[in-house]
Biopython code that builds the backbone (N, CA, C, O; Angstrom):
import numpy as np
from Bio.PDB.StructureBuilder import StructureBuilder

atoms = [
    (1, "MET", "N", (77.332, 109.016, 109.820)),
    (1, "MET", "CA", (76.271, 108.754, 109.646)),
    (1, "MET", "C", (76.098, 107.758, 108.371)),
    (1, "MET", "O", (75.194, 106.922, 108.377)),
    (2, "VAL", "N", (76.850, 107.860, 107.458)),
    (2, "VAL", "CA", (76.485, 107.200, 106.425)),
    (2, "VAL", "C", (77.241, 105.803, 106.489)),
    (2, "VAL", "O", (76.777, 104.936, 105.748)),
    (3, "SER", "N", (78.428, 105.431, 107.332)),
    (3, "SER", "CA", (78.127, 104.200, 107.868)),
    (3, "SER", "C", (77.200, 103.350, 109.019)),
    (3, "SER", "O", (77.007, 102.183, 109.357)),
    (4, "GLY", "N", (76.854, 104.423, 109.311)),
    (4, "GLY", "CA", (75.273, 104.063, 110.650)),
    (4, "GLY", "C", (74.240, 103.716, 109.514)),
    (4, "GLY", "O", (73.355, 103.071, 110.077)),
    (5, "LEU", "N", (73.960, 103.835, 108.271)),
    (5, "LEU", "CA", (72.860, 103.940, 107.588)),
    (5, "LEU", "C", (73.325, 102.446, 106.777)),
    (5, "LEU", "O", (72.456, 101.732, 106.277)),
    (6, "ASN", "N", (74.640, 102.119, 106.726)),
    (6, "ASN", "CA", (75.384, 100.815, 106.040)),
    (6, "ASN", "C", (75.289, 99.589, 106.896)),
    (6, "ASN", "O", (75.150, 98.482, 106.376)),
    (7, "LYS", "N", (75.351, 99.733, 108.035)),
    (7, "LYS", "CA", (75.641, 98.849, 109.068)),
    (7, "LYS", "C", (75.461, 97.526, 108.738)),
    (7, "LYS", "O", (76.415, 96.774, 108.541)),
    (8, "GLN", "N", (74.057, 97.109, 108.646)),
    (8, "GLN", "CA", (73.974, 95.959, 108.120)),
    (8, "GLN", "C", (73.875, 95.488, 106.834)),
    (8, "GLN", "O", (73.121, 94.550, 106.579)),
    (9, "THR", "N", (74.917, 96.321, 105.523)),
    (9, "THR", "CA", (74.524, 96.224, 104.285)),
    (9, "THR", "C", (75.616, 95.491, 104.104)),
    (9, "THR", "O", (76.503, 95.715, 104.927)),
    (10, "ASP", "N", (75.962, 94.282, 102.888)),
    (10, "ASP", "CA", (76.981, 93.228, 103.145)),
    (10, "ASP", "C", (76.798, 93.150, 101.347)),
    (10, "ASP", "O", (77.262, 92.230, 100.673)),
    (11, "VAL", "N", (76.155, 94.127, 100.881)),
    (11, "VAL", "CA", (76.394, 94.141, 99.287)),
    (11, "VAL", "C", (76.221, 95.428, 98.554)),
    (11, "VAL", "O", (75.119, 95.970, 98.635)),
    (12, "PHE", "N", (77.232, 96.030, 97.798)),
    (12, "PHE", "CA", (77.275, 97.388, 96.864)),
    (12, "PHE", "C", (77.180, 96.916, 95.808)),
    (12, "PHE", "O", (77.226, 95.716, 95.538)),
    (13, "ALA", "N", (77.027, 97.870, 95.037)),
    (13, "ALA", "CA", (76.828, 98.197, 93.433)),
    (13, "ALA", "C", (78.163, 98.708, 93.429)),
    (13, "ALA", "O", (78.607, 98.886, 94.563)),
    (14, "ILE", "N", (79.054, 99.042, 92.345)),
    (14, "ILE", "CA", (80.071, 99.773, 91.633)),
    (14, "ILE", "C", (79.860, 100.078, 90.425)),
    (14, "ILE", "O", (79.564, 99.393, 89.446)),
    (15, "ASP", "N", (80.048, 101.241, 90.581)),
    (15, "ASP", "CA", (79.945, 102.086, 89.031)),
    (15, "ASP", "C", (80.598, 103.338, 88.824)),
    (15, "ASP", "O", (81.006, 103.987, 89.788)),
    (16, "SER", "N", (80.801, 103.932, 87.049)),
    (16, "SER", "CA", (81.543, 104.915, 86.659)),
    (16, "SER", "C", (80.457, 105.678, 86.111)),
    (16, "SER", "O", (79.300, 105.335, 85.870)),
    (17, "MET", "N", (80.903, 106.510, 85.995)),
    (17, "MET", "CA", (80.461, 107.537, 84.499)),
    (17, "MET", "C", (80.595, 108.960, 84.307)),
    (17, "MET", "O", (80.683, 109.801, 85.201)),
    (18, "PRO", "N", (80.605, 109.179, 82.908)),
    (18, "PRO", "CA", (81.442, 110.586, 82.604)),
    (18, "PRO", "C", (80.872, 112.026, 83.217)),
    (18, "PRO", "O", (79.730, 112.399, 83.487)),
    (19, "LEU", "N", (81.780, 112.474, 83.286)),
    (19, "LEU", "CA", (81.659, 113.943, 83.651)),
    (19, "LEU", "C", (82.082, 114.862, 82.668)),
    (19, "LEU", "O", (82.988, 115.603, 83.050)),
    (20, "GLU", "N", (81.662, 115.040, 81.435)),
    (20, "GLU", "CA", (81.808, 115.676, 80.438)),
    (20, "GLU", "C", (81.964, 117.115, 80.546)),
    (20, "GLU", "O", (81.008, 117.826, 80.857)),
    (21, "ILE", "N", (83.398, 117.694, 80.249)),
    (21, "ILE", "CA", (83.652, 119.190, 80.975)),
    (21, "ILE", "C", (83.142, 120.491, 79.170)),
    (21, "ILE", "O", (82.661, 121.605, 78.960)),
    (22, "CYS", "N", (83.671, 119.338, 78.398)),
    (22, "CYS", "CA", (83.134, 119.910, 76.914)),
    (22, "CYS", "C", (83.609, 119.107, 76.185)),
    (22, "CYS", "O", (84.215, 118.089, 76.518)),
    (23, "SER", "N", (83.290, 119.638, 74.692)),
    (23, "SER", "CA", (83.191, 118.527, 73.650)),
    (23, "SER", "C", (84.217, 118.559, 72.923)),
    (23, "SER", "O", (84.774, 119.585, 72.534)),
    (24, "LEU", "N", (84.539, 117.441, 72.688)),
    (24, "LEU", "CA", (86.382, 117.159, 72.312)),
    (24, "LEU", "C", (86.885, 118.344, 70.836)),
    (24, "LEU", "O", (87.922, 118.242, 70.182)),
    (25, "SER", "N", (85.887, 119.295, 70.663)),
    (25, "SER", "CA", (86.243, 119.917, 69.624)),
    (25, "SER", "C", (86.748, 121.360, 69.985)),
    (25, "SER", "O", (87.337, 122.242, 69.360)),
    (26, "ARG", "N", (86.214, 121.207, 71.402)),
    (26, "ARG", "CA", (86.819, 122.298, 72.443)),
    (26, "ARG", "C", (87.935, 122.307, 73.452)),
    (26, "ARG", "O", (88.326, 123.215, 74.185)),
    (27, "GLU", "N", (88.385, 120.955, 73.292)),
    (27, "GLU", "CA", (89.056, 120.466, 74.286)),
    (27, "GLU", "C", (90.745, 121.415, 74.389)),
    (27, "GLU", "O", (91.577, 121.577, 75.281)),
    (28, "GLN", "N", (90.647, 121.749, 73.315)),
    (28, "GLN", "CA", (92.303, 122.806, 72.955)),
    (28, "GLN", "C", (92.474, 124.204, 74.014)),
    (28, "GLN", "O", (93.401, 124.678, 74.670)),
    (29, "ARG", "N", (91.205, 124.515, 73.802)),
    (29, "ARG", "CA", (90.855, 126.204, 74.133)),
    (29, "ARG", "C", (90.289, 125.828, 75.659)),
    (29, "ARG", "O", (90.123, 126.890, 76.259)),
    (30, "ASN", "N", (89.949, 124.724, 76.463)),
    (30, "ASN", "CA", (89.652, 124.666, 77.821)),
    (30, "ASN", "C", (90.266, 125.091, 78.437)),
    (30, "ASN", "O", (91.402, 124.853, 78.029)),
    (31, "LYS", "N", (90.297, 125.752, 79.433)),
    (31, "LYS", "CA", (91.428, 125.808, 80.502)),
    (31, "LYS", "C", (90.825, 125.939, 82.107)),
    (31, "LYS", "O", (91.205, 126.611, 83.066)),
    (32, "THR", "N", (89.878, 125.122, 81.954)),
    (32, "THR", "CA", (89.295, 124.457, 83.089)),
    (32, "THR", "C", (90.113, 123.392, 83.756)),
    (32, "THR", "O", (90.411, 122.563, 82.896)),
    (33, "GLY", "N", (90.696, 123.004, 85.157)),
    (33, "GLY", "CA", (91.286, 122.116, 85.589)),
    (33, "GLY", "C", (92.599, 121.928, 85.196)),
    (33, "GLY", "O", (93.166, 120.927, 85.636)),
    (34, "LYS", "N", (93.362, 122.868, 84.273)),
    (34, "LYS", "CA", (94.571, 122.765, 83.816)),
    (34, "LYS", "C", (95.659, 123.234, 84.619)),
    (34, "LYS", "O", (96.740, 123.429, 84.064)),
    (35, "GLU", "N", (95.539, 123.432, 85.774)),
    (35, "GLU", "CA", (96.873, 124.179, 86.141)),
    (35, "GLU", "C", (97.585, 123.331, 86.576)),
    (35, "GLU", "O", (98.773, 123.650, 86.613)),
    (36, "SER", "N", (97.248, 122.013, 87.053)),
    (36, "SER", "CA", (98.277, 121.104, 87.391)),
    (36, "SER", "C", (98.095, 119.933, 86.246)),
    (36, "SER", "O", (97.034, 119.638, 85.695)),
    (37, "ALA", "N", (99.070, 119.483, 86.076)),
    (37, "ALA", "CA", (99.391, 118.351, 84.827)),
    (37, "ALA", "C", (98.486, 116.852, 85.330)),
    (37, "ALA", "O", (97.890, 116.106, 84.553)),
    (38, "HIS", "N", (98.590, 116.692, 86.792)),
    (38, "HIS", "CA", (98.299, 115.328, 87.718)),
    (38, "HIS", "C", (96.722, 115.479, 87.950)),
    (38, "HIS", "O", (95.962, 114.547, 88.212)),
    (39, "HIS", "N", (96.374, 116.823, 87.807)),
    (39, "HIS", "CA", (94.596, 117.080, 87.825)),
    (39, "HIS", "C", (93.911, 117.274, 86.832)),
    (39, "HIS", "O", (92.706, 117.523, 86.848)),
    (40, "SER", "N", (94.581, 117.183, 85.907)),
    (40, "SER", "CA", (94.056, 118.269, 84.382)),
    (40, "SER", "C", (93.362, 116.768, 83.671)),
    (40, "SER", "O", (93.791, 115.614, 83.679)),
    (41, "PRO", "N", (91.694, 117.577, 82.875)),
    (41, "PRO", "CA", (90.891, 116.520, 82.333)),
    (41, "PRO", "C", (91.466, 115.605, 81.384)),
    (41, "PRO", "O", (92.590, 115.799, 80.921)),
    (42, "ASP", "N", (90.850, 114.752, 81.114)),
    (42, "ASP", "CA", (91.269, 113.855, 79.881)),
    (42, "ASP", "C", (90.725, 113.571, 78.864)),
    (42, "ASP", "O", (89.690, 114.236, 78.828)),
    (43, "LYS", "N", (90.818, 112.914, 77.926)),
    (43, "LYS", "CA", (89.580, 112.346, 76.918)),
    (43, "LYS", "C", (89.279, 110.784, 77.417)),
    (43, "LYS", "O", (90.112, 110.177, 78.090)),
    (44, "GLY", "N", (88.177, 110.273, 77.075)),
    (44, "GLY", "CA", (88.154, 109.439, 77.856)),
    (44, "GLY", "C", (86.299, 108.583, 76.809)),
    (44, "GLY", "O", (85.367, 109.169, 76.260)),
    (45, "TYR", "N", (86.532, 107.348, 76.971)),
    (45, "TYR", "CA", (85.456, 106.636, 76.011)),
    (45, "TYR", "C", (84.050, 106.446, 77.300)),
    (45, "TYR", "O", (84.351, 106.357, 78.491)),
    (46, "CYS", "N", (82.826, 106.412, 76.924)),
    (46, "CYS", "CA", (81.883, 105.742, 77.163)),
    (46, "CYS", "C", (81.076, 104.861, 76.185)),
    (46, "CYS", "O", (80.450, 104.972, 75.130)),
    (47, "ALA", "N", (81.519, 103.663, 77.351)),
    (47, "ALA", "CA", (80.834, 102.718, 76.269)),
    (47, "ALA", "C", (79.310, 102.405, 76.367)),
    (47, "ALA", "O", (78.841, 101.681, 75.489)),
    (48, "SER", "N", (78.447, 102.905, 77.401)),
    (48, "SER", "CA", (77.152, 102.383, 77.305)),
    (48, "SER", "C", (76.624, 103.521, 76.425)),
    (48, "SER", "O", (75.666, 103.203, 75.720)),
    (49, "GLN", "N", (77.156, 105.067, 76.301)),
    (49, "GLN", "CA", (76.326, 106.083, 75.368)),
    (49, "GLN", "C", (77.675, 106.025, 73.690)),
    (49, "GLN", "O", (77.738, 106.916, 72.843)),
    (50, "LYS", "N", (78.327, 105.044, 73.698)),
    (50, "LYS", "CA", (79.042, 105.239, 72.696)),
    (50, "LYS", "C", (80.043, 106.049, 72.119)),
    (50, "LYS", "O", (80.319, 105.996, 70.921)),
    (51, "LYS", "N", (80.770, 107.034, 73.184)),
    (51, "LYS", "CA", (80.974, 108.454, 72.480)),
    (51, "LYS", "C", (82.732, 108.551, 73.227)),
    (51, "LYS", "O", (82.972, 107.969, 74.285)),
    (52, "TYR", "N", (83.493, 109.121, 72.701)),
    (52, "TYR", "CA", (84.211, 110.027, 73.661)),
    (52, "TYR", "C", (83.786, 111.221, 73.928)),
    (52, "TYR", "O", (83.014, 111.849, 73.202)),
    (53, "PHE", "N", (84.390, 111.731, 75.283)),
    (53, "PHE", "CA", (84.091, 112.683, 75.744)),
    (53, "PHE", "C", (85.561, 113.198, 76.511)),
    (53, "PHE", "O", (86.504, 112.428, 76.689)),
    (54, "TYR", "N", (85.563, 114.557, 76.899)),
    (54, "TYR", "CA", (86.928, 115.346, 77.459)),
    (54, "TYR", "C", (86.327, 115.955, 78.828)),
    (54, "TYR", "O", (85.780, 117.040, 79.025)),
    (55, "GLY", "N", (86.607, 114.921, 79.681)),
    (55, "GLY", "CA", (86.606, 115.488, 81.062)),
    (55, "GLY", "C", (87.316, 114.586, 82.056)),
    (55, "GLY", "O", (88.507, 114.287, 81.975)),
    (56, "TYR", "N", (86.108, 114.001, 83.421)),
    (56, "TYR", "CA", (86.574, 113.031, 83.799)),
    (56, "TYR", "C", (85.979, 111.865, 84.488)),
    (56, "TYR", "O", (84.874, 111.860, 83.946)),
    (57, "LYS", "N", (85.967, 110.901, 85.293)),
    (57, "LYS", "CA", (85.184, 109.630, 85.260)),
    (57, "LYS", "C", (84.749, 109.889, 86.861)),
    (57, "LYS", "O", (85.708, 110.178, 87.578)),
    (58, "SER", "N", (83.245, 109.818, 87.625)),
    (58, "SER", "CA", (83.594, 109.670, 88.839)),
    (58, "SER", "C", (83.056, 108.128, 89.310)),
    (58, "SER", "O", (81.938, 107.804, 88.911)),
    (59, "HIS", "N", (83.776, 107.223, 90.098)),
    (59, "HIS", "CA", (83.824, 106.347, 90.628)),
    (59, "HIS", "C", (82.488, 106.279, 91.843)),
    (59, "HIS", "O", (82.425, 107.285, 92.550)),
    (60, "SER", "N", (81.840, 105.599, 92.015)),
    (60, "SER", "CA", (81.029, 105.458, 93.448)),
    (60, "SER", "C", (81.015, 104.528, 93.601)),
    (60, "SER", "O", (81.280, 103.815, 92.633)),
    (61, "VAL", "N", (80.629, 103.739, 95.200)),
    (61, "VAL", "CA", (79.912, 102.536, 95.969)),
    (61, "VAL", "C", (78.672, 103.289, 96.262)),
    (61, "VAL", "O", (78.501, 104.370, 96.825)),
    (62, "CYS", "N", (77.508, 102.087, 95.514)),
    (62, "CYS", "CA", (76.124, 102.564, 96.293)),
    (62, "CYS", "C", (75.953, 101.453, 97.089)),
    (62, "CYS", "O", (76.475, 100.395, 96.738)),
    (63, "SER", "N", (75.126, 101.538, 98.388)),
    (63, "SER", "CA", (74.955, 100.167, 98.823)),
    (63, "SER", "C", (73.222, 100.303, 98.184)),
    (63, "SER", "O", (72.692, 101.244, 97.594)),
    (64, "VAL", "N", (72.656, 98.947, 98.590)),
    (64, "VAL", "CA", (71.374, 98.303, 97.991)),
    (64, "VAL", "C", (70.114, 99.458, 98.350)),
    (64, "VAL", "O", (69.209, 99.767, 97.576)),
    (65, "SER", "N", (70.325, 99.992, 99.730)),
    (65, "SER", "CA", (69.162, 100.844, 99.789)),
    (65, "SER", "C", (69.447, 102.330, 99.696)),
    (65, "SER", "O", (68.832, 103.199, 100.314)),
    (66, "GLY", "N", (70.621, 102.557, 98.710)),
    (66, "GLY", "CA", (70.767, 103.848, 97.883)),
    (66, "GLY", "C", (71.841, 104.974, 98.530)),
    (66, "GLY", "O", (72.028, 106.115, 98.109)),
    (67, "VAL", "N", (72.428, 104.384, 99.564)),
    (67, "VAL", "CA", (73.177, 105.425, 100.142)),
    (67, "VAL", "C", (74.288, 105.043, 99.419)),
    (67, "VAL", "O", (74.504, 103.878, 99.087)),
    (68, "ILE", "N", (75.546, 106.702, 98.965)),
    (68, "ILE", "CA", (76.510, 106.404, 98.474)),
    (68, "ILE", "C", (77.633, 106.428, 99.617)),
    (68, "ILE", "O", (77.736, 107.215, 100.558)),
    (69, "GLU", "N", (78.485, 105.291, 99.252)),
    (69, "GLU", "CA", (79.500, 105.437, 100.570)),
    (69, "GLU", "C", (80.344, 106.330, 99.704)),
    (69, "GLU", "O", (79.988, 107.411, 99.233)),
    (70, "PRO", "N", (82.157, 105.411, 99.471)),
    (70, "PRO", "CA", (82.868, 106.026, 99.109)),
    (70, "PRO", "C", (83.194, 106.573, 97.757)),
    (70, "PRO", "O", (83.123, 105.553, 97.071)),
    (71, "PHE", "N", (83.518, 107.578, 96.925)),
    (71, "PHE", "CA", (83.377, 108.425, 95.625)),
    (71, "PHE", "C", (84.816, 108.596, 95.333)),
    (71, "PHE", "O", (85.696, 108.424, 96.176)),
    (72, "ASP", "N", (85.064, 109.019, 93.832)),
    (72, "ASP", "CA", (86.334, 109.010, 93.621)),
    (72, "ASP", "C", (86.108, 109.444, 92.254)),
    (72, "ASP", "O", (85.247, 108.927, 91.542)),
    (73, "LEU", "N", (87.148, 110.733, 91.737)),
    (73, "LEU", "CA", (87.090, 111.487, 90.449)),
    (73, "LEU", "C", (88.176, 111.034, 89.829)),
    (73, "LEU", "O", (89.252, 111.275, 90.376)),
    (74, "THR", "N", (88.176, 110.375, 88.720)),
    (74, "THR", "CA", (90.134, 110.025, 87.782)),
    (74, "THR", "C", (89.911, 110.800, 86.869)),
    (74, "THR", "O", (88.887, 111.478, 86.784)),
    (75, "LYS", "N", (90.845, 110.799, 86.062)),
    (75, "LYS", "CA", (90.646, 111.603, 84.631)),
    (75, "LYS", "C", (90.055, 110.472, 84.042)),
    (75, "LYS", "O", (90.117, 109.358, 84.564)),
    (76, "ALA", "N", (89.366, 110.754, 82.759)),
    (76, "ALA", "CA", (88.728, 110.041, 81.864)),
    (76, "ALA", "C", (89.492, 108.662, 81.170)),
    (76, "ALA", "O", (88.941, 107.655, 80.723)),
    (77, "GLY", "N", (90.560, 108.896, 81.223)),
    (77, "GLY", "CA", (91.293, 107.764, 80.304)),
    (77, "GLY", "C", (91.782, 106.660, 81.206)),
    (77, "GLY", "O", (92.571, 105.814, 80.784)),
    (78, "CYS", "N", (91.278, 106.656, 82.569)),
    (78, "CYS", "CA", (91.484, 105.813, 83.631)),
    (78, "CYS", "C", (90.572, 105.116, 83.556)),
    (78, "CYS", "O", (89.422, 105.552, 83.519)),
    (79, "THR", "N", (90.960, 103.490, 83.506)),
    (79, "THR", "CA", (89.835, 102.615, 83.356)),
    (79, "THR", "C", (89.545, 101.666, 84.692)),
    (79, "THR", "O", (88.606, 100.870, 84.691)),
]
sb = StructureBuilder()
sb.init_structure("model")
sb.init_model(0)
sb.init_chain("A")
sb.init_seg("    ")
for serial, (resi, resn, name, xyz) in enumerate(atoms, 1):
    if name == "N":
        sb.init_residue(resn, " ", resi, " ")
    sb.init_atom(name, np.array(xyz, "f"), 0.0, 1.0, " ", f" {name:<3s}", serial, name[0])
structure = sb.get_structure()
């Protein structure tokens, strides 16, 4: 369905945003996502909000018409 909506589009925007799980002060007590070291949350920095956070980053590609193509979740420390 998405590929049908974006069939005639050749301009896309790429962006990432923080997905904060908890505040940095609670990071040591947090158990969310720590089952696997590969998928566990991480500390990161959000330049637009000028603050550090603990969680993940969402990376997405959006067409001019507002249809989101692929998206990916990474550790917050990933750039």
